[in-house]
C-alpha positions as CSV (number, residue, x, y, z in Angstrom):
1,M,27.9,-30.1,-19.9
2,A,28.2,-31.7,-16.5
3,E,30.1,-28.7,-15.1
4,I,27.5,-26.3,-16.5
5,L,24.7,-28.3,-14.9
6,N,26.5,-28.4,-11.6
7,N,26.8,-24.6,-11.7
8,I,23.1,-24.3,-12.4
9,T,22.3,-26.6,-9.6
10,A,24.3,-24.5,-7.2
11,I,22.4,-21.4,-8.3
12,F,19.1,-23.0,-7.7
13,S,19.9,-24.9,-4.6
14,A,17.5,-24.5,-1.6
15,D,20.0,-22.4,0.4
16,S,21.0,-20.0,-2.5
17,P,20.1,-16.3,-2.2
18,L,18.1,-16.5,-5.4
19,I,15.8,-19.4,-4.3
20,S,15.4,-17.9,-0.8
21,T,13.4,-15.1,-2.3
22,V,11.0,-17.4,-4.0
23,P,7.8,-18.2,-2.1
24,R,7.9,-21.5,-0.2
25,A,4.8,-22.8,-1.9
26,L,6.3,-22.2,-5.3
27,R,9.6,-23.9,-4.3
28,D,7.7,-26.9,-3.0
29,W,5.8,-27.1,-6.2
30,A,8.8,-26.7,-8.5
31,M,10.9,-29.6,-9.7
32,D,14.0,-30.8,-7.9
33,W,16.8,-29.0,-9.7
34,R,19.4,-31.7,-8.7
35,S,17.6,-34.1,-11.1
36,I,18.4,-31.9,-14.1
37,T,20.2,-33.8,-16.8
38,A,21.4,-32.9,-20.3
39,S,18.3,-34.5,-21.8
40,N,15.8,-32.3,-19.8
41,A,17.8,-29.2,-19.3
42,F,16.3,-27.5,-22.4
43,R,12.7,-28.2,-21.2
44,Y,13.2,-27.1,-17.6
45,I,15.7,-24.2,-18.0
46,V,15.8,-22.7,-21.5
47,V,12.0,-22.8,-22.2
48,P,10.9,-21.1,-18.9
49,T,13.8,-18.6,-19.1
50,V,12.8,-17.5,-22.6
51,A,9.0,-17.8,-22.1
52,A,8.6,-15.9,-18.8
53,P,9.8,-12.5,-20.0
54,I,7.8,-12.8,-23.2
55,L,4.6,-13.7,-21.2
56,L,5.1,-10.8,-18.8
57,H,5.7,-8.5,-21.7
58,V,2.6,-9.6,-23.6
59,L,0.3,-9.5,-20.5
60,S,1.6,-6.1,-19.3
61,P,-1.3,-3.7,-18.6
62,S,0.6,-1.0,-20.4
63,R,0.8,-3.1,-23.6
64,N,-2.1,-5.5,-23.6
65,P,-5.5,-3.9,-24.1
66,V,-7.3,-6.9,-22.5
67,T,-5.2,-6.8,-19.4
68,K,-5.5,-3.0,-19.2
69,R,-9.3,-3.2,-19.4
70,L,-9.3,-5.9,-16.7
71,R,-7.2,-3.7,-14.4
72,T,-9.4,-0.7,-15.0
73,A,-12.6,-2.7,-14.3
74,L,-11.1,-4.2,-11.1
75,M,-9.9,-0.8,-9.9
76,A,-13.4,0.7,-10.5
77,H,-14.9,-2.2,-8.6
78,Y,-12.4,-1.7,-5.8
79,R,-13.1,2.1,-5.5
80,V,-16.9,1.5,-5.3
81,A,-16.4,-1.0,-2.5
82,I,-14.0,1.2,-0.6
83,G,-16.4,4.1,-1.1
84,E,-19.1,2.2,0.6
85,M,-16.7,1.3,3.4
86,N,-15.9,5.0,3.8
87,K,-19.5,5.7,4.9
88,T,-19.1,3.4,7.9
89,E,-15.6,2.6,9.2
90,F,-14.1,5.9,8.2
91,E,-16.6,8.0,10.1
92,E,-15.4,6.5,13.4
93,L,-11.8,6.6,12.4
94,Y,-11.7,10.3,11.4
95,A,-13.5,11.2,14.6
96,L,-10.1,10.7,16.1
97,M,-9.0,14.0,14.6
98,D,-11.2,15.7,17.2
99,T,-8.7,14.6,19.8
100,V,-5.8,16.5,18.2
101,P,-4.7,19.5,20.3
102,I,-6.0,22.6,18.8
103,G,-5.5,26.3,19.5
104,D,-8.1,29.1,19.9
105,D,-7.9,29.8,16.2
106,R,-9.4,26.3,15.4
107,V,-6.9,25.7,12.7
108,L,-5.1,22.4,12.0
109,S,-2.7,21.4,9.2
110,V,-3.2,18.0,7.6
111,V,-1.3,16.0,5.0
112,D,-3.4,13.5,3.0
113,I,-1.2,10.9,1.4
114,A,-2.7,9.2,-1.7
115,A,-5.3,12.0,-1.7
116,G,-6.9,10.9,-4.9
117,T,-9.7,13.3,-5.8
118,G,-10.4,14.4,-2.2
119,A,-12.8,11.6,-1.1
120,L,-12.0,12.4,2.6
121,F,-13.3,16.0,2.5
122,P,-16.7,15.0,3.9
123,Y,-15.1,13.4,6.9
124,F,-13.1,16.4,8.2
125,P,-14.7,17.9,11.3
126,V,-16.6,21.0,10.2
127,D,-15.8,23.0,13.3
128,V,-12.1,23.1,12.4
129,N,-10.4,25.1,9.6
130,W,-8.1,22.7,7.8
131,K,-4.9,23.7,6.1
132,Y,-4.8,20.8,3.6
133,Y,-1.7,19.4,1.8
134,A,-2.4,16.8,-0.8
135,V,0.2,14.1,-1.8
136,E,-0.9,12.3,-4.9
137,P,1.4,11.1,-7.8
138,N,-1.4,10.6,-10.2
139,H,-1.6,13.8,-12.3
140,D,-5.2,13.0,-13.5
141,C,-6.5,13.5,-9.9
142,R,-5.3,17.0,-9.5
143,A,-7.9,18.9,-11.4
144,V,-10.8,16.9,-9.8
145,L,-9.4,17.5,-6.3
146,E,-9.0,21.2,-6.9
147,K,-12.6,21.4,-8.0
148,N,-14.0,19.2,-5.2
149,V,-12.2,21.2,-2.4
150,K,-14.2,24.3,-3.3
151,D,-17.4,22.6,-1.9
152,F,-15.8,22.5,1.6
153,H,-15.4,25.9,3.0
154,N,-13.5,24.7,6.1
155,V,-10.8,23.0,3.9
156,E,-8.1,25.2,2.3
157,L,-5.8,23.5,-0.3
158,V,-2.4,25.0,0.6
159,Q,-0.2,22.8,-1.6
160,Y,-0.5,19.8,-3.9
161,F,2.5,17.5,-4.1
162,E,2.4,15.5,-7.3
163,T,5.0,13.0,-5.9
164,G,5.3,9.9,-3.9
165,A,5.4,9.9,-0.1
166,E,9.0,9.0,0.3
167,Q,10.0,12.7,0.1
168,I,7.4,15.3,0.9
169,G,8.5,18.9,0.4
170,L,7.6,20.2,3.9
171,A,9.8,21.4,6.8
172,S,10.3,19.0,9.7
173,G,7.7,19.3,12.6
174,N,5.3,21.3,10.4
175,V,1.9,19.5,10.4
176,D,-0.7,18.4,13.0
177,V,-2.1,15.4,11.2
178,V,-1.0,13.0,8.5
179,I,-3.6,10.7,7.0
180,M,-2.8,7.6,4.9
181,R,-5.2,4.9,3.7
182,H,-4.8,2.1,1.3
183,A,-1.4,3.4,0.1
184,L,1.3,1.9,2.3
185,C,1.0,-1.4,0.5
186,S,2.0,0.2,-2.8
187,V,4.8,2.6,-2.0
188,A,8.4,1.8,-3.0
189,D,9.8,1.9,0.5
190,A,7.3,1.7,3.4
191,R,9.9,2.3,6.1
192,K,11.1,5.4,4.3
193,V,7.5,6.7,4.0
194,L,6.9,6.2,7.7
195,A,10.1,8.0,8.6
196,E,9.0,10.9,6.4
197,I,5.6,11.0,8.0
198,K,7.2,11.1,11.5
199,R,9.6,13.8,10.3
200,I,6.9,16.3,9.1
201,L,4.7,15.8,12.1
202,K,4.8,18.2,15.0
203,P,5.6,16.8,18.5
204,G,2.3,15.3,19.6
205,G,1.1,15.2,16.0
206,K,-1.0,12.2,14.9
207,F,-0.6,9.8,12.0
208,I,-4.0,8.3,11.2
209,F,-3.9,5.1,9.0
210,F,-6.3,2.7,7.4
211,E,-4.7,-0.2,5.4
212,H,-5.4,-3.7,4.2
213,V,-2.9,-6.2,5.6
214,R,-1.7,-9.8,5.8
215,A,-4.2,-12.3,7.1
216,E,-3.6,-14.3,10.3
217,N,-0.9,-17.0,10.2
218,D,-2.0,-20.5,9.4
219,S,-5.3,-19.3,8.0
220,V,-6.9,-20.3,4.7
221,L,-7.1,-16.7,3.8
222,L,-3.4,-16.2,4.1
223,I,-2.8,-19.2,1.7
224,M,-5.1,-17.5,-0.8
225,Q,-3.3,-14.2,-0.3
226,Q,0.1,-15.9,-0.9
227,L,-1.3,-17.3,-4.2
228,L,-2.6,-13.9,-5.3
229,K,0.2,-11.6,-4.1
230,H,2.4,-11.8,-7.2
231,P,-0.3,-11.3,-9.8
232,L,-1.7,-8.4,-7.7
233,F,1.7,-6.8,-7.4
234,Y,2.3,-7.2,-11.1
235,M,-1.1,-5.7,-12.0
236,F,-1.5,-3.0,-9.3
237,Q,1.9,-2.7,-7.5
238,C,0.0,-3.8,-4.4
239,R,1.8,-5.8,-1.7
240,L,-1.0,-8.1,-0.4
241,C,0.8,-9.7,2.6
242,E,2.4,-6.8,4.4
243,N,2.6,-6.8,8.2
244,T,1.8,-3.1,8.4
245,C,1.1,-3.0,12.1
246,S,4.6,-4.2,12.8
247,L,6.1,-1.7,10.4
248,I,4.3,1.2,12.0
249,G,5.3,0.0,15.5
250,Q,9.0,-0.1,14.4
251,A,8.9,3.5,13.0
252,G,9.7,5.2,16.2
253,F,6.4,6.8,17.2
254,A,5.8,7.4,20.9
255,Q,2.4,5.7,20.9
256,V,0.8,3.3,18.4
257,N,-2.8,2.2,18.6
258,C,-3.4,-0.4,15.9
259,Q,-6.8,-2.2,15.6
260,K,-7.3,-5.2,13.4
261,F,-10.6,-6.0,11.8
262,Y,-12.2,-7.6,8.7
263,A,-13.6,-5.0,6.4
264,K,-17.1,-5.4,4.9
265,L,-16.0,-5.9,1.3
266,P,-17.7,-8.0,-1.4
267,L,-16.6,-11.6,-1.9
268,S,-14.7,-10.6,-5.0
269,L,-12.3,-8.7,-2.8
270,F,-12.1,-11.3,-0.1
271,A,-8.3,-11.2,-0.1
272,L,-8.4,-7.5,1.0
273,R,-10.7,-8.0,3.9
274,P,-8.0,-8.1,6.7
275,H,-7.6,-4.5,7.7
276,I,-6.0,-2.3,10.3
277,S,-6.9,1.2,11.5
278,G,-5.5,3.4,14.1
279,V,-3.3,6.3,15.3
280,A,0.4,6.7,15.9
281,V,1.5,9.7,17.9
282,K,4.9,11.4,17.5
283,G,6.7,12.0,20.8
284,D,8.5,15.2,22.0
285,E,11.9,15.1,20.4
Protein backbone atom coordinates (compact mmCIF):
# COMPACT_ATOMS: atom_id res chain seq x y z
CA MET A 1 0.00 0.00 0.00
CA ALA A 2 2.83 2.42 0.83
CA GLU A 3 4.37 1.89 -2.62
CA ILE A 4 1.02 2.51 -4.31
CA LEU A 5 0.53 5.72 -2.36
CA ASN A 6 4.04 6.88 -3.28
CA ASN A 7 3.25 6.34 -6.97
CA ILE A 8 0.00 8.29 -6.61
CA THR A 9 1.84 11.10 -4.84
CA ALA A 10 4.34 11.30 -7.72
CA ILE A 11 1.53 11.53 -10.26
CA PHE A 12 -0.13 14.37 -8.37
CA SER A 13 2.99 16.24 -7.29
CA ALA A 14 3.10 19.98 -8.05
CA ASP A 15 5.63 19.59 -10.87
CA SER A 16 3.94 16.67 -12.62
CA PRO A 17 2.60 17.18 -16.19
CA LEU A 18 -0.90 16.28 -15.01
CA ILE A 19 -1.09 18.84 -12.22
CA SER A 20 0.55 21.56 -14.32
CA THR A 21 -2.58 21.58 -16.51
CA VAL A 22 -4.88 22.20 -13.53
CA PRO A 23 -5.76 25.86 -12.79
CA ARG A 24 -3.62 27.31 -10.00
CA ALA A 25 -6.64 28.36 -7.95
CA LEU A 26 -7.91 24.79 -7.98
CA ARG A 27 -4.49 23.41 -7.04
CA ASP A 28 -4.25 25.84 -4.12
CA TRP A 29 -7.69 24.83 -2.96
CA ALA A 30 -7.07 21.10 -3.26
CA MET A 31 -5.64 19.03 -0.45
CA ASP A 32 -1.93 18.28 -0.10
CA TRP A 33 -1.54 14.92 -1.84
CA ARG A 34 1.56 14.10 0.19
CA SER A 35 -0.66 13.74 3.26
CA ILE A 36 -2.62 10.83 1.76
CA THR A 37 -2.62 7.80 3.94
CA ALA A 38 -4.19 4.37 3.70
CA SER A 39 -7.06 5.53 5.90
CA ASN A 40 -8.10 8.51 3.74
CA ALA A 41 -7.06 7.28 0.29
CA PHE A 42 -10.56 5.96 -0.46
CA ARG A 43 -12.16 9.29 0.44
CA TYR A 44 -9.78 11.52 -1.51
CA ILE A 45 -8.94 9.33 -4.50
CA VAL A 46 -11.49 6.61 -5.19
CA VAL A 47 -14.65 8.65 -4.52
CA PRO A 48 -13.72 11.66 -6.73
CA THR A 49 -12.37 9.38 -9.45
CA VAL A 50 -15.65 7.47 -9.63
CA ALA A 51 -18.00 10.39 -8.94
CA ALA A 52 -16.59 12.95 -11.41
CA PRO A 53 -17.34 11.03 -14.64
CA ILE A 54 -20.78 10.08 -13.34
CA LEU A 55 -21.58 13.71 -12.49
CA LEU A 56 -20.37 14.96 -15.87
CA HIS A 57 -22.39 12.26 -17.61
CA VAL A 58 -25.56 13.10 -15.68
CA LEU A 59 -25.22 16.87 -16.22
CA SER A 60 -24.28 16.63 -19.90
CA PRO A 61 -26.56 18.90 -21.99
CA SER A 62 -27.02 16.08 -24.48
CA ARG A 63 -28.47 13.82 -21.78
CA ASN A 64 -29.91 15.97 -19.03
CA PRO A 65 -33.10 17.85 -20.06
CA VAL A 66 -32.67 20.46 -17.30
CA THR A 67 -29.11 21.24 -18.35
CA LYS A 68 -30.17 21.29 -22.00
CA ARG A 69 -32.96 23.78 -21.29
CA LEU A 70 -30.57 25.92 -19.26
CA ARG A 71 -28.07 25.98 -22.12
CA THR A 72 -30.80 26.85 -24.63
CA ALA A 73 -32.07 29.70 -22.43
CA LEU A 74 -28.58 31.09 -21.89
CA MET A 75 -27.79 30.93 -25.61
CA ALA A 76 -31.04 32.75 -26.45
CA HIS A 77 -30.21 35.44 -23.90
CA TYR A 78 -26.70 35.74 -25.33
CA ARG A 79 -27.98 36.08 -28.93
CA VAL A 80 -30.39 38.86 -27.95
CA ALA A 81 -27.62 40.75 -26.16
CA ILE A 82 -25.20 40.32 -29.06
CA GLY A 83 -27.94 41.38 -31.47
CA GLU A 84 -28.31 44.65 -29.58
CA MET A 85 -24.56 45.08 -29.70
CA ASN A 86 -24.61 44.55 -33.47
CA LYS A 87 -26.61 47.76 -33.87
CA THR A 88 -23.85 49.89 -32.33
CA GLU A 89 -20.32 48.50 -32.31
CA PHE A 90 -20.69 46.44 -35.50
CA GLU A 91 -21.72 49.38 -37.69
CA GLU A 92 -18.38 51.11 -37.09
CA LEU A 93 -16.43 47.87 -37.43
CA TYR A 94 -17.90 46.86 -40.77
CA ALA A 95 -17.37 50.34 -42.15
CA LEU A 96 -13.77 49.13 -42.40
CA MET A 97 -14.84 47.07 -45.38
CA ASP A 98 -15.13 50.32 -47.33
CA THR A 99 -11.33 50.57 -47.17
CA VAL A 100 -10.78 47.26 -49.00
CA PRO A 101 -9.31 47.88 -52.49
CA ILE A 102 -12.08 47.42 -55.03
CA GLY A 103 -12.14 47.34 -58.82
CA ASP A 104 -14.40 49.16 -61.24
CA ASP A 105 -16.87 46.28 -61.13
CA ARG A 106 -17.59 47.01 -57.44
CA VAL A 107 -17.40 43.32 -56.58
CA LEU A 108 -15.76 41.89 -53.45
CA SER A 109 -15.61 38.32 -52.15
CA VAL A 110 -16.20 37.71 -48.45
CA VAL A 111 -16.03 34.63 -46.24
CA ASP A 112 -18.23 34.81 -43.14
CA ILE A 113 -16.99 32.34 -40.51
CA ALA A 114 -19.70 31.28 -38.04
CA ALA A 115 -22.22 32.81 -40.40
CA GLY A 116 -25.24 31.66 -38.40
CA THR A 117 -28.42 32.77 -40.14
CA GLY A 118 -26.87 35.75 -41.90
CA ALA A 119 -27.15 38.38 -39.17
CA LEU A 120 -24.43 40.46 -40.81
CA PHE A 121 -26.24 41.02 -44.12
CA PRO A 122 -27.62 44.45 -43.06
CA TYR A 123 -24.07 45.70 -42.38
CA PHE A 124 -22.57 45.03 -45.81
CA PRO A 125 -22.03 48.31 -47.72
CA VAL A 126 -24.86 48.53 -50.24
CA ASP A 127 -22.72 50.11 -52.97
CA VAL A 128 -20.69 46.89 -53.29
CA ASN A 129 -21.73 43.57 -54.84
CA TRP A 130 -20.68 40.84 -52.41
CA LYS A 131 -19.74 37.32 -53.44
CA TYR A 132 -20.61 35.65 -50.15
CA TYR A 133 -19.21 32.38 -48.79
CA ALA A 134 -20.74 31.09 -45.55
CA VAL A 135 -18.87 28.84 -43.13
CA GLU A 136 -21.27 27.40 -40.55
CA PRO A 137 -21.17 23.86 -39.09
CA ASN A 138 -24.69 24.10 -37.67
CA HIS A 139 -26.99 22.44 -40.22
CA ASP A 140 -30.08 24.12 -38.76
CA CYS A 141 -28.83 27.56 -39.83
CA ARG A 142 -28.55 26.80 -43.53
CA ALA A 143 -32.17 27.06 -44.62
CA VAL A 144 -32.70 30.27 -42.66
CA LEU A 145 -29.56 31.88 -44.11
CA GLU A 146 -30.50 30.89 -47.65
CA LYS A 147 -33.90 32.49 -47.10
CA ASN A 148 -32.52 35.68 -45.48
CA VAL A 149 -29.94 36.36 -48.19
CA LYS A 150 -32.74 36.82 -50.75
CA ASP A 151 -33.68 40.09 -49.02
CA PHE A 152 -30.27 41.62 -49.86
CA HIS A 153 -29.84 42.09 -53.59
CA ASN A 154 -26.19 43.13 -53.26
CA VAL A 155 -25.25 39.81 -51.58
CA GLU A 156 -24.90 36.64 -53.66
CA LEU A 157 -24.52 33.37 -51.77
CA VAL A 158 -21.85 31.58 -53.79
CA GLN A 159 -21.19 28.61 -51.51
CA TYR A 160 -22.17 27.31 -48.09
CA PHE A 161 -19.56 25.29 -46.21
CA GLU A 162 -21.21 23.18 -43.52
CA THR A 163 -17.88 22.62 -41.78
CA GLY A 164 -15.57 24.11 -39.22
CA ALA A 165 -13.08 26.83 -40.11
CA GLU A 166 -9.95 24.68 -39.78
CA GLN A 167 -10.23 23.62 -43.42
CA ILE A 168 -12.22 25.80 -45.82
CA GLY A 169 -12.67 24.43 -49.33
CA LEU A 170 -11.37 27.48 -51.20
CA ALA A 171 -8.21 28.00 -53.23
CA SER A 172 -5.35 29.98 -51.71
CA GLY A 173 -5.40 33.74 -52.27
CA ASN A 174 -9.04 33.66 -53.35
CA VAL A 175 -11.02 36.17 -51.23
CA ASP A 176 -10.91 39.88 -50.38
CA VAL A 177 -12.39 39.81 -46.88
CA VAL A 178 -12.80 37.26 -44.08
CA ILE A 179 -15.12 38.08 -41.19
CA MET A 180 -15.17 36.23 -37.89
CA ARG A 181 -17.00 37.20 -34.74
CA HIS A 182 -17.54 35.39 -31.48
CA ALA A 183 -16.19 32.16 -32.91
CA LEU A 184 -12.43 31.94 -32.38
CA CYS A 185 -13.10 31.10 -28.72
CA SER A 186 -14.86 27.86 -29.63
CA VAL A 187 -12.87 26.39 -32.52
CA ALA A 188 -10.82 23.26 -31.95
CA ASP A 189 -7.52 24.84 -33.02
CA ALA A 190 -7.39 28.66 -33.14
CA ARG A 191 -3.91 28.78 -34.69
CA LYS A 192 -4.96 26.46 -37.48
CA VAL A 193 -8.04 28.57 -38.18
CA LEU A 194 -5.96 31.76 -38.37
CA ALA A 195 -3.52 30.05 -40.73
CA GLU A 196 -6.44 28.98 -42.93
CA ILE A 197 -7.84 32.51 -42.96
CA LYS A 198 -4.47 33.89 -44.01
CA ARG A 199 -4.18 31.21 -46.71
CA ILE A 200 -7.48 32.00 -48.46
CA LEU A 201 -7.03 35.80 -48.37
CA LYS A 202 -5.64 37.61 -51.37
CA PRO A 203 -2.47 39.69 -50.82
CA GLY A 204 -3.73 42.86 -49.20
CA GLY A 205 -6.95 41.11 -48.14
CA LYS A 206 -8.44 41.89 -44.75
CA PHE A 207 -9.44 39.71 -41.83
CA ILE A 208 -12.06 41.56 -39.75
CA PHE A 209 -12.58 40.14 -36.26
CA PHE A 210 -14.79 40.74 -33.26
CA GLU A 211 -14.27 38.49 -30.22
CA HIS A 212 -14.71 38.34 -26.46
CA VAL A 213 -11.39 37.84 -24.67
CA ARG A 214 -9.50 37.43 -21.42
CA ALA A 215 -9.82 40.27 -18.91
CA GLU A 216 -6.85 42.33 -17.76
CA ASN A 217 -4.28 40.62 -15.55
CA ASP A 218 -4.76 40.97 -11.77
CA SER A 219 -8.36 42.15 -12.24
CA VAL A 220 -11.36 40.90 -10.29
CA LEU A 221 -13.04 40.14 -13.61
CA LEU A 222 -10.21 37.81 -14.58
CA ILE A 223 -10.66 35.92 -11.31
CA MET A 224 -14.36 35.50 -12.11
CA GLN A 225 -13.51 34.36 -15.64
CA GLN A 226 -11.11 31.77 -14.24
CA LEU A 227 -13.86 30.41 -12.00
CA LEU A 228 -16.35 30.24 -14.87
CA LYS A 229 -14.14 29.06 -17.71
CA HIS A 230 -14.45 25.32 -17.13
CA PRO A 231 -18.26 25.25 -16.71
CA LEU A 232 -18.64 27.48 -19.79
CA PHE A 233 -16.37 25.28 -21.85
CA TYR A 234 -18.27 22.18 -20.76
CA MET A 235 -21.66 23.76 -21.55
CA PHE A 236 -20.84 25.78 -24.68
CA GLN A 237 -17.31 24.73 -25.79
CA CYS A 238 -16.32 28.38 -25.21
CA ARG A 239 -12.80 29.30 -24.08
CA LEU A 240 -13.39 32.28 -21.83
CA CYS A 241 -9.80 33.35 -21.13
CA GLU A 242 -8.16 33.40 -24.56
CA ASN A 243 -5.55 36.05 -25.35
CA THR A 244 -6.90 36.42 -28.88
CA CYS A 245 -5.02 39.61 -29.76
CA SER A 246 -1.75 37.80 -29.17
CA LEU A 247 -2.86 34.79 -31.25
CA ILE A 248 -3.78 37.00 -34.21
CA GLY A 249 -0.54 38.93 -33.85
CA GLN A 250 1.45 35.70 -34.09
CA ALA A 251 -0.43 34.42 -37.18
CA GLY A 252 1.86 36.08 -39.72
CA PHE A 253 -0.27 38.97 -40.98
CA ALA A 254 1.59 42.00 -42.32
CA GLN A 255 -0.46 44.42 -40.21
CA VAL A 256 -2.70 43.90 -37.19
CA ASN A 257 -4.88 46.59 -35.64
CA CYS A 258 -6.46 45.22 -32.46
CA GLN A 259 -8.60 47.44 -30.25
CA LYS A 260 -9.66 46.38 -26.75
CA PHE A 261 -12.93 47.58 -25.20
CA TYR A 262 -15.69 46.56 -22.83
CA ALA A 263 -18.87 45.58 -24.64
CA LYS A 264 -22.23 46.92 -23.48
CA LEU A 265 -23.61 43.61 -22.32
CA PRO A 266 -26.08 42.97 -19.47
CA LEU A 267 -24.78 42.14 -16.01
CA SER A 268 -25.72 38.49 -16.52
CA LEU A 269 -23.03 38.32 -19.24
CA PHE A 270 -20.42 40.30 -17.30
CA ALA A 271 -17.70 37.71 -17.93
CA LEU A 272 -18.01 38.33 -21.70
CA ARG A 273 -17.64 42.11 -21.55
CA PRO A 274 -13.89 42.26 -22.40
CA HIS A 275 -13.78 42.40 -26.21
CA ILE A 276 -11.47 43.09 -29.10
CA SER A 277 -12.22 44.25 -32.62
CA GLY A 278 -9.99 45.06 -35.50
CA VAL A 279 -8.43 44.21 -38.82
CA ALA A 280 -5.47 42.08 -39.86
CA VAL A 281 -4.05 42.57 -43.34
CA LYS A 282 -2.30 39.88 -45.36
CA GLY A 283 1.00 40.98 -46.90
CA ASP A 284 2.30 40.42 -50.41
CA GLU A 285 3.71 36.91 -50.45
